[in-house]
C-alpha positions as a printed NumPy array, in Angstrom:
array([[  2.752,   8.24 , -44.714],
       [ -0.88 ,   9.038, -46.17 ],
       [ -3.409,  10.608, -43.558],
       [ -5.839,   6.85 , -44.787],
       [ -2.945,   4.96 , -42.651],
       [ -3.188,   7.797, -39.126],
       [ -7.027,   7.136, -39.08 ],
       [ -6.621,   3.088, -39.284],
       [ -3.869,   2.966, -36.043],
       [ -6.68 ,   5.907, -34.763],
       [ -9.847,   3.399, -35.259],
       [ -6.955,   0.284, -33.933],
       [ -6.188,   2.091, -30.372],
       [ -9.948,   3.043, -30.443],
       [-11.164,  -0.668, -30.354],
       [ -8.037,  -1.936, -27.794],
       [ -9.172,   0.722, -25.514],
       [-12.429,  -0.255, -25.312],
       [-11.959,  -4.007, -25.256],
       [ -9.497,  -3.538, -22.172],
       [-12.391,  -1.581, -20.703],
       [-15.106,  -3.713, -21.661],
       [-13.036,  -7.324, -19.861],
       [-12.555,  -4.58 , -16.863],
       [-16.23 ,  -4.787, -16.3  ],
       [-17.221,  -7.796, -16.862],
       [-14.332,  -8.578, -13.968],
       [-15.877,  -6.97 , -12.054],
       [-19.289,  -7.784, -12.199],
       [-20.758,  -8.853,  -9.45 ],
       [-21.819, -12.299, -10.232],
       [-17.728, -12.975, -10.583],
       [-17.507, -12.129,  -7.234],
       [-17.809, -16.053,  -5.29 ],
       [-15.663, -17.592,  -8.235],
       [-13.044, -15.041,  -7.594],
       [-13.401, -15.388,  -3.714],
       [-13.043, -19.511,  -3.906],
       [ -9.807, -18.969,  -6.327],
       [ -8.176, -16.269,  -4.458],
       [ -8.958, -19.235,  -1.128],
       [ -6.753, -21.821,  -2.981],
       [ -3.063, -21.313,  -2.433],
       [ -3.984, -21.318,   1.336],
       [ -5.776, -24.781,   0.997],
       [ -3.324, -26.484,  -1.53 ],
       [ -1.027, -24.946,   1.421],
       [ -2.68 , -27.033,   3.945],
       [ -3.459, -30.413,   1.724],
       [  0.059, -30.375,   1.267],
       [  1.645, -29.898,   4.991],
       [ -1.358, -32.279,   5.815],
       [ -0.495, -34.96 ,   4.11 ],
       [  3.414, -34.444,   5.143],
       [  2.259, -34.85 ,   8.907],
       [  2.965, -31.377,   9.412],
       [ -0.446, -30.807,  10.603],
       [ -2.743, -32.354,  13.186]])
């Protein structure tokens, strides 16, 4: 293999790492907190609704 191939692979890996870090930073931005909190409550809310439909909770 040529040295140029090693440089191409290195650049691709660097771009993949930067993309991962960028997505990670984007996910932790403060304005996403409200949406993530609402999404975290979905399983509990769905269980409560299902129990109400079955008559399990009053």
